C-alpha angles and dihedrals in degrees: 000000000000110000112214119221127213122232095265090054091047092052090051090048091052091051090054096043106098096197090054095042091054089063096047107101094177135007111197120185122196110198122226118270129213123231124261106219135197131190119254109277117257113259095031107140111265091227090058091048091049092049091051091048089052086058091052094258106135096162139015127246112253094253092050091053092046092050091051095048095047092045091049088052090059099256128138106241133206115191123197117187134135127271115291095019096126098261092155093073089052090074103022094060098054091040096050091042091054093050092049087055095043118026091197094056116117133197133194121211119199120199124174094229138037090231091061091046092054092046093052094045092056092050094045094048091051090054092046090051091051091049090050093222124145095240119146114215120181139167116229112197141117091292095055110111118237091240091061097041095078091051091051092051095049105033109020110124089180118029114192115199144136131251092257093058092043089052099045107023111024109035097044088051098041092138087071090052100054095131090053097048096041092053103031108143104159137029112193118199112189125193091022092178090068090068098083135116117010095341092053092046090054094045092050087059092046087054089050089054091046093052091047091055092043089053090049089057092045101252130124108195126199122232128229111187127182126194145173115244113297130155097247110030094146094049092046093048093047093047092046096048101026088227134112112257140204111221122219114188104151102115109208097176122110121242133197127235112287129198112201113192130189107209121191113194118238119277115258098180115017098190090053092037090230116160133199114276113281088217092059092046091050090052090053095047096043091049091058093053094043093049087057092052093249109149106238138186120203119197123203128180100230139040091240093052091049091055094045093052091043091053091051095048095045089054092049095045099040096091092044109043104350127263092264090074090067115064139175125230126190145123112295095046113118119253096251092052091052093048091053092050093048091050092048092052092050093048093044094238088117109060099184139026130189111205146170114224087290088100092045088089124081102274107146105249100158133238107340112177104194133040122191120188120203097217130331108313091228100255135051089230092056092046092055091045090053092045089052091064089074122070122013128207109333099350120119115242138190124211121187122188108198110202123221122209090262115123093240093053092047092047091052097047093044091049106044092162089063089058101040099038102032121099111251120255128299110239107227121204132164111197090175093060098137096227092052096039094053091050092054094043086058089051092046092049090052089052098045132355118256125232116221091247096048122119126204114224088335093307119127105238108169092110091052092048090050090049091051089048090053089050088053092241090115130031120217114217113175103313096336130093114211129191110252106164121109093222123091102235103204094060092062095052122081116200095201109042143040084227112076098209136038129228113241116223114219122193110214098171085125105034094200089056105039111167140180110250101173149326138239138193117258097246092055092042090063091068102025106037104036119130111293093013116144105234116194121208125171090344091304119120120227128183117216105239094183138356109207099200095183095050092036094232130132116199113206137181129203114254139166113225134148097232143062130210133244124187135209125226121211112210132198117189128191129183111232099181135001109223101172135018137176130176136202128184091267107029146020124220127200144179130193151108119316139176119223123199114195128188130178106232115171138357131214129213110225123195115236103229103032098028088221122152109252101172147336143209143187125267118219107201133128118256123259121223128215128188110201147130126280140184119210144183122205138194113249122234093250092053092043091064090063094062137071115221099250095050093044093050091051090047091051093049094048094043092048091054094056096036090058092055096042092047090055089053094047098047089037101232137126109279089234089063090066123051122199123210126180121201124189088205114018116210096234101046104014088229132119103271140172116211127198112192138180108250091219129087111265092005127257100232101274098113089046088059089047090054091050092049100036096119091053091045091052092048092049091047090052090050093049094052095042091052095048109111095220121110105226107004135304143190089274094063123009097008125233100293097102124086103182127082090238096057094106093047091049092054090049090048091052093048092045089054090051091048089056 
């Protein structure tokens, strides 16, 4: 009979296993840490103290006590501590205390996802019941029934919502929320680090609108923000809220022993430096833990990868514990599906979960013991968030990061000090991005008229107001701008995506019972939901029968095939305006506004086990257009004369591959936030050029940072390629675009010329 091992035994076994040890590049152990306690603050309601004691909480962690005291003193607070450190009490205590002192006091909680909102509401209502106070706590989101909505607006002491609902359903209808806005004492923003890039830039403007309405009703609420570890929490919180903040970063919570392993898959082809698939290695490792009954979470970077790994693991585990004990979790699943999975993880009925970064956030999913990452998540902050899902309090935990052949993954595993000693990422937002700002000024004008002298979050906006008046969106009467358009502005503005509307996915396997099984943004749908695409959902394969682009519907049918699909995007980039330029003897660098036209062209069918290409087909979809910012580097005329076209094109392709990854490291963003695009003859200068552009409309400041750091990025790219052990180029440095045996040398030659 199979003898199950516990996690400690498994860790010992891994240390002794030679085949496993050969692939471990770095084994980092973080020892357990004791708690730093504080007594309950004086003046805290005795009912609250008693309720906490009933839960076994005799004292607060130091950061919880500090958050309460500074909030009670009237300060805006930003709290930065790791996952599972009891951040919830940091805002619940001051909020509940205030409501016990003033029955009219109101608070607004903002969470980035509905799953988090539901999770927090359950926990908060349990605490309120134990206290015995008459405090009404409600969630207000898309799932809230119309019959309850009126009650929430009138009687909700604590309203839990998300930025999307605040933007489109609460602020435009503020006259229905008078009791909330007149008595608003606290605004809680959880998972602050999520509000970066385009989403954060939008939310900062939503907060500006919120504060404008609160001021209109005579209230001046305090902020309590909580965040995972990032490099600039204070700056981010102050930019997001427009308010001065007090930072608390002394984590007083205990933590168990953690083993953090960097695993590099075995080499398949040494001369090409090609390694075994990270996906296959993750399947092997996860299977071992799951067979031993060790609750495991596997993270993958894309929806497709989640479903591929889930399919593998369900097949492996079916004869042992049944495929139902392994579940997937990602954006696009319907709310009820997600609730069932979360509950199963907490109860232990579900032994394994394969997730995108949707489970990176603080949804309570119980006591997971092992975390396996399929590749580097893209940022140090995300990696620590994912690692924090395994092991709570004093429990031992194992985290394994399995590297892919991608340059970023190889850089991280070969440079562990960079990961363990580097500051986490800087969260970049740009609330004054003109595209975003104009949209929210329209929304704000619909909510309340603007005076000519008004500012918006400190920004001077008279020019924008005049422009909107000229466009007959606003009407100027005396010194006041009034909304005059028929349209309702908030409904046409998405906070999360450059695309305004999602594509709905409809399963028509049984035509008499067609049902919606998910949704996807338009830009992703081009490559994942085209005709004949294999769409994977909860480990089940669906073939896309038809993508109705006009109606935004994808009709799918359940199939069983041994392949998945991957699509190509064709990109055309034009420079609209050059804002900054600098030249050296060997290169020229630029930054400015660009337009990007993208079109899905062909798709490939890729076999599951071998990952070989077994067929392809065309994609017939219209192109999408993006106006954004880009940084670029170009080859000078003198240097151009030293190259023939074939070698230069190979050098550009290889160099672009590594520049994109190094730039993401240097400006500390997710690689998917920056796109890289090489052109042998750029439209604006007719020179060989590599562009790096923000993938968001109007840009959010990433490519500007690339422009400022371009010399360092070029030097680091040269170092990465020159240190790669391959002979002529490989997926871990210049990619697989080159065909000649001098491709690697050509890329090095190009970068060396740019270095000067």
